[in-house]
ZARO-887987 format. One record per residue: residue number from 1; chain; residue in one letter; x, y, z of N, C-alpha, C in turn. Coordinates in nm, 4 decimals, m for minus. Example, Ala and Ser with C-alpha at 12.3 -4.5 7.8 and 13.67 -1.06 7.14 Angstrom:
DOFI    nr   kette   rest        nxx        nyy        nzz       caxx       cayy       cazz        cxx        cyy        czz
DOFI     1       A      a     1.3190    m0.5690     0.7800     1.2300    m0.4500     0.7800     1.3200    m0.3300     0.7800
DOFI     2       A      s     1.2850    m0.2250     0.7080     1.3670    m0.1060     0.7140     1.2900     0.0030     0.7870
END
This chain:
DOFI    nr   kette   rest        nxx        nyy        nzz       caxx       cayy       cazz        cxx        cyy        czz
DOFI     1       A      x     0.4363     0.0764     1.8245     0.3731    m0.0142     1.8368     0.2673     0.0370     1.9083
DOFI     2       A      x     0.2826     0.1429     1.9832     0.1251     0.1982     2.0523     0.0253     0.2189     1.9410
DOFI     3       A      x     0.0156     0.2610     1.8485    m0.0189     0.2934     1.7207    m0.1062     0.1622     1.6760
DOFI     4       A      x    m0.0700     0.0917     1.6135    m0.0640    m0.1033     1.5871    m0.1703    m0.1244     1.7401
DOFI     5       A      x    m0.1689    m0.1051     1.8299    m0.2497    m0.1676     1.9439    m0.3539    m0.1300     1.9901
DOFI     6       A      x    m0.3749     0.0212     1.8798    m0.4790     0.1145     1.9631    m0.6133     0.0455     1.8882
DOFI     7       A      x    m0.5855    m0.0489     1.7643    m0.6928    m0.0984     1.7113    m0.7144    m0.2575     1.7289
DOFI     8       A      x    m0.5938    m0.2765     1.7313    m0.5928    m0.4725     1.7951    m0.5393    m0.5191     1.8610
DOFI     9       A      x    m0.5316    m0.6000     2.0100    m0.4212    m0.6298     2.0745    m0.3023    m0.7133     2.0047
DOFI    10       A      x    m0.1509    m0.6713     2.0099    m0.0877    m0.7164     1.9242     0.0432    m0.7154     1.9973
DOFI    11       A      x     0.1236    m0.8786     1.9638     0.2413    m0.8550     2.0337     0.3258    m0.7788     2.0180
DOFI    12       A      x     0.4500    m0.7637     2.0926     0.5658    m0.6904     2.0098     0.7027    m0.8206     1.9747
DOFI    13       A      x     0.6844    m0.8653     1.9739     0.7609    m1.0250     1.8955     0.7071    m0.9939     1.7572
DOFI    14       A      x     0.5868    m0.9468     1.7436     0.5255    m0.9575     1.5934     0.5137    m0.9067     1.5565
DOFI    15       A      x     0.5212    m0.7464     1.6009     0.5485    m0.6298     1.5209     0.6944    m0.6201     1.5180
DOFI    16       A      x     0.7707    m0.6639     1.5973     0.9585    m0.6781     1.5308     0.9551    m0.7298     1.4061
DOFI    17       A      x     0.8907    m0.8637     1.4385     0.9093    m0.9937     1.3131     0.8712    m0.8896     1.1505
DOFI    18       A      x     0.7947    m0.8160     1.2089     0.7402    m0.7336     1.0351     0.8480    m0.6779     0.9749
DOFI    19       A      x     0.8417    m0.5580     1.1468     0.9569    m0.4590     1.1195     1.1110    m0.5030     1.0665
DOFI    20       A      x     1.1240    m0.5948     1.0883     1.2501    m0.7032     1.0500     1.2297    m0.7286     0.8764
DOFI    21       A      x     1.1311    m0.7967     0.8864     1.0983    m0.8578     0.7435     1.1003    m0.6985     0.6250
DOFI    22       A      x     1.0060    m0.6265     0.6132     1.0031    m0.5139     0.6134     1.1513    m0.3775     0.6257
DOFI    23       A      x     1.2442    m0.4203     0.6809     1.3982    m0.3605     0.6368     1.4323    m0.4571     0.5654
DOFI    24       A      x     1.4556    m0.6139     0.5713     1.5216    m0.6651     0.4353     1.5170    m0.6353     0.3196
DOFI    25       A      x     1.3191    m0.6057     0.3133     1.2598    m0.5823     0.2026     1.3380    m0.4640     0.1196
DOFI    26       A      x     1.3972    m0.3752     0.1991     1.3957    m0.2164     0.1643     1.2869    m0.1045     0.2473
DOFI    27       A      x     1.1497    m0.1413     0.2411     1.0284    m0.1060     0.2624     1.0797     0.0579     0.3812
DOFI    28       A      x     1.1496    m0.0713     0.5061     1.1518     0.0373     0.5816     1.3374     0.0364     0.6402
DOFI    29       A      x     1.3887     0.1666     0.7373     1.5117     0.2062     0.7656     1.5605     0.2022     0.9072
DOFI    30       A      x     1.5838     0.1206     0.9752     1.6270     0.1269     1.1147     1.7460     0.1948     1.1355
DOFI    31       A      x     1.6947     0.2781     1.2966     1.8290     0.3553     1.3281     1.8328     0.2603     1.4583
DOFI    32       A      x     1.9709     0.2311     1.4906     1.9832     0.0811     1.5858     2.1259     0.1879     1.6934
DOFI    33       A      x     2.0926     0.3519     1.5880     2.1902     0.4483     1.7459     2.1692     0.4740     1.8540
DOFI    34       A      x     2.0085     0.4234     1.8565     1.9020     0.4833     1.9614     1.8594     0.3744     2.0444
DOFI    35       A      x     1.8090     0.3226     2.1157     1.7177     0.1694     2.1999     1.5562     0.2957     2.2474
DOFI    36       A      x     1.4737     0.1857     2.2366     1.4623     0.1337     2.1474     1.4681     0.1627     1.9931
DOFI    37       A      x     1.5130     0.1240     1.9049     1.5714     0.1739     1.7897     1.4433     0.1972     1.7145
DOFI    38       A      x     1.4293     0.2990     1.6055     1.3201     0.2971     1.5226     1.3350     0.3654     1.4194
DOFI    39       A      x     1.2064     0.3113     1.3076     1.2222     0.2462     1.2181     1.1026     0.4127     1.1413
DOFI    40       A      x     1.1797     0.3954     1.0444     1.1213     0.5064     0.9693     1.0801     0.4608     0.8113
DOFI    41       A      x     1.0123     0.4911     0.7570     0.9627     0.4818     0.5478     1.0832     0.4895     0.5207
DOFI    42       A      x     1.0910     0.4153     0.4193     1.2439     0.4940     0.3446     1.1554     0.5462     0.2448
DOFI    43       A      x     1.0648     0.5646     0.1847     1.0283     0.6341     0.0585     0.9032     0.6831     0.1093
DOFI    44       A      x     0.8523     0.8058     0.0837     0.7685     0.8932     0.0772     0.6327     0.7288     0.0091
DOFI    45       A      x     0.4873     0.8089     0.1186     0.4340     0.7221     0.0824     0.3954     0.6656    m0.0672
DOFI    46       A      x     0.3514     0.7357    m0.1533     0.3398     0.7183    m0.2657     0.3742     0.7139    m0.3662
DOFI    47       A      x     0.4934     0.6443    m0.2927     0.6400     0.6180    m0.3644     0.5819     0.4712    m0.4099
DOFI    48       A      x     0.5665     0.4503    m0.2342     0.5512     0.2419    m0.1593     0.4288     0.2244    m0.1750
DOFI    49       A      x     0.3448     0.2902    m0.2264     0.1708     0.2338    m0.2936     0.2090     0.2155    m0.4313
DOFI    50       A      x     0.2747     0.3083    m0.4984     0.2720     0.2495    m0.6177     0.3544     0.1174    m0.6662
DOFI    51       A      x     0.4720     0.1468    m0.5996     0.5012    m0.0048    m0.5972     0.4299    m0.1268    m0.5331
DOFI    52       A      x     0.3568    m0.1111    m0.4138     0.3023    m0.2106    m0.3931     0.1707    m0.2740    m0.5204
DOFI    53       A      x     0.1304    m0.1276    m0.5543     0.0024    m0.1600    m0.6534     0.0444    m0.2292    m0.7749
DOFI    54       A      x     0.1842    m0.1558    m0.8089     0.2425    m0.2531    m0.9592     0.2401    m0.4229    m0.9435
DOFI    55       A      x     0.3163    m0.4116    m0.8038     0.3872    m0.6088    m0.7593     0.2494    m0.6495    m0.7788
DOFI    56       A      x     0.0866    m0.6023    m0.7007    m0.0441    m0.6020    m0.6612    m0.0563    m0.7434    m0.8463
DOFI    57       A      x    m0.0889    m0.5922    m0.8819    m0.1141    m0.6192    m1.0701    m0.0427    m0.6962    m1.1639
DOFI    58       A      x     0.0807    m0.7189    m1.1080     0.1501    m0.8061    m1.1635     0.1011    m0.9662    m1.1122
DOFI    59       A      x     0.1011    m0.9762    m1.0207     0.1496    m1.1205    m0.9319    m0.0830    m1.1523    m0.9232
DOFI    60       A      x    m0.1211    m1.1022    m0.8595    m0.2654    m1.1115    m0.8485    m0.3745    m1.1427    m0.9840
DOFI    61       A      x    m0.3461    m0.9889    m1.0856    m0.4327    m1.0194    m1.1429    m0.3692    m1.0305    m1.2916
DOFI    62       A      x    m0.2619    m1.0503    m1.3097    m0.2233    m1.1376    m1.4203    m0.1357    m0.9649    m1.4883
DOFI    63       A      x    m0.1352    m0.8680    m1.4188    m0.0596    m0.7754    m1.5229    m0.2619    m0.6576    m1.6341
DOFI    64       A      x    m0.3376    m0.6885    m1.5857    m0.4488    m0.6562    m1.6353    m0.5026    m0.5380    m1.5402
DOFI    65       A      x    m0.4832    m0.3816    m1.5401    m0.5649    m0.3726    m1.4552    m0.6910    m0.3107    m1.4506
DOFI    66       A      x    m0.7690    m0.3738    m1.5908    m0.9332    m0.3882    m1.5701    m0.9528    m0.4529    m1.5284
DOFI    67       A      x    m0.9289    m0.5669    m1.4948    m0.9538    m0.6792    m1.3856    m0.9221    m0.6156    m1.3128
DOFI    68       A      x    m0.8122    m0.5037    m1.2399    m0.8118    m0.5142    m1.0954    m0.8731    m0.4051    m1.0568
DOFI    69       A      x    m0.9321    m0.2815    m1.1816    m1.0002    m0.1698    m1.1340    m1.1268    m0.2521    m1.0966
DOFI    70       A      x    m1.2295    m0.3089    m1.2097    m1.3286    m0.3930    m1.2114    m1.3470    m0.4358    m1.0642
DOFI    71       A      x    m1.2833    m0.5342    m1.0137    m1.2502    m0.5898    m0.9011    m1.2690    m0.4972    m0.7395
DOFI    72       A      x    m1.2110    m0.3774    m0.7792    m1.1959    m0.2751    m0.6580    m1.3564    m0.1798    m0.6216
DOFI    73       A      x    m1.3773    m0.1784    m0.7719    m1.5435    m0.0883    m0.7445    m1.6036    m0.2094    m0.6631
DOFI    74       A      x    m1.6371    m0.3214    m0.7702    m1.7161    m0.4065    m0.7183    m1.7373    m0.4520    m0.5648
DOFI    75       A      x    m1.5917    m0.4578    m0.4691    m1.5847    m0.4850    m0.3899    m1.6721    m0.3814    m0.2582
DOFI    76       A      x    m1.6751    m0.3162    m0.3125    m1.7775    m0.2262    m0.1919    m1.7942    m0.0610    m0.2787
DOFI    77       A      x    m1.9059    m0.0741    m0.1695    m1.9936     0.0277    m0.2592    m1.9231     0.1795    m0.2781
DOFI    78       A      x    m1.8827     0.2136    m0.4178    m1.8301     0.3448    m0.4270    m1.9339     0.4627    m0.4857
DOFI    79       A      x    m1.8406     0.5659    m0.4273    m1.9382     0.7050    m0.4007    m1.9823     0.7758    m0.5253
DOFI    80       A      x    m2.0447     0.8354    m0.5739    m2.0863     0.8966    m0.6901    m1.9713     0.9946    m0.7590
DOFI    81       A      x    m1.8945     1.0468    m0.6063    m1.7647     1.1410    m0.6920    m1.6760     1.0691    m0.6751
DOFI    82       A      x    m1.6552     0.9128    m0.6138    m1.4992     0.8861    m0.6762    m1.5438     0.8180    m0.8001
DOFI    83       A      x    m1.7048     0.7962    m0.8443    m1.6450     0.7054    m0.9692    m1.7122     0.8704    m1.0576
DOFI    84       A      x    m1.6608     0.9656    m1.0231    m1.7225     1.0416    m1.1157    m1.5276     1.0661    m1.1744
DOFI    85       A      x    m1.4506     1.0821    m1.0313    m1.3437     1.0812    m1.0557    m1.2739     0.9629    m1.1683
DOFI    86       A      x    m1.3201     0.8585    m1.1324    m1.2486     0.7301    m1.2065    m1.2832     0.7680    m1.3539
DOFI    87       A      x    m1.4066     0.8286    m1.3959    m1.4383     0.8407    m1.5163    m1.3369     0.9710    m1.5596
DOFI    88       A      x    m1.3118     1.0180    m1.5246    m1.2394     1.1699    m1.5824    m1.0895     1.1000    m1.5772
DOFI    89       A      x    m1.0390     1.0094    m1.4958    m0.9040     0.9195    m1.5059    m0.9291     0.8901    m1.6602
DOFI    90       A      x    m1.0679     0.7780    m1.6820    m1.0420     0.6949    m1.7839    m1.0704     0.7730    m1.9494
DOFI    91       A      x    m1.1063     0.9061    m1.9233    m1.1564     0.9879    m2.0648    m1.0011     1.0431    m2.0877
DOFI    92       A      x    m0.9255     1.1010    m1.9183    m0.7964     1.1064    m1.9688    m0.6955     1.0170    m2.0376
DOFI    93       A      x    m0.7029     0.9480    m1.9725    m0.6364     0.8002    m2.0489    m0.6862     0.8304    m2.1876
DOFI    94       A      x    m0.7624     0.7819    m2.2217    m0.8019     0.7589    m2.3365    m0.8081     0.8715    m2.4448
DOFI    95       A      x    m0.7811     0.9827    m2.4390    m0.7612     1.1304    m2.4861    m0.5990     1.0613    m2.5297
DOFI    96       A      x    m0.4967     0.9998    m2.4271    m0.3507     1.0469    m2.4415    m0.3770     0.9164    m2.5857
DOFI    97       A      x    m0.4623     0.8325    m2.5940    m0.3635     0.7296    m2.6675    m0.3843     0.7821    m2.8249
END
């Protein structure tokens, strides 16, 4: 909670409710053996990011990777280095097909 409130004031009950929802969804695990209870991520960050991205891709973009990437790239200025990485990835994917 200290980390969260560094950026923006947030209430204890709000954080607790979100953590309970995340526990129900299997995103975090709760250690009830200690007080206050400790919440830890269930999976590594990369795995959680992949799961959330797949979910968002399906629900928000109707499964269209193209639409999602175009929206992401148009949303804010993208550095030349990032664009080169995107190009390399697209070339690699194209070569695999």
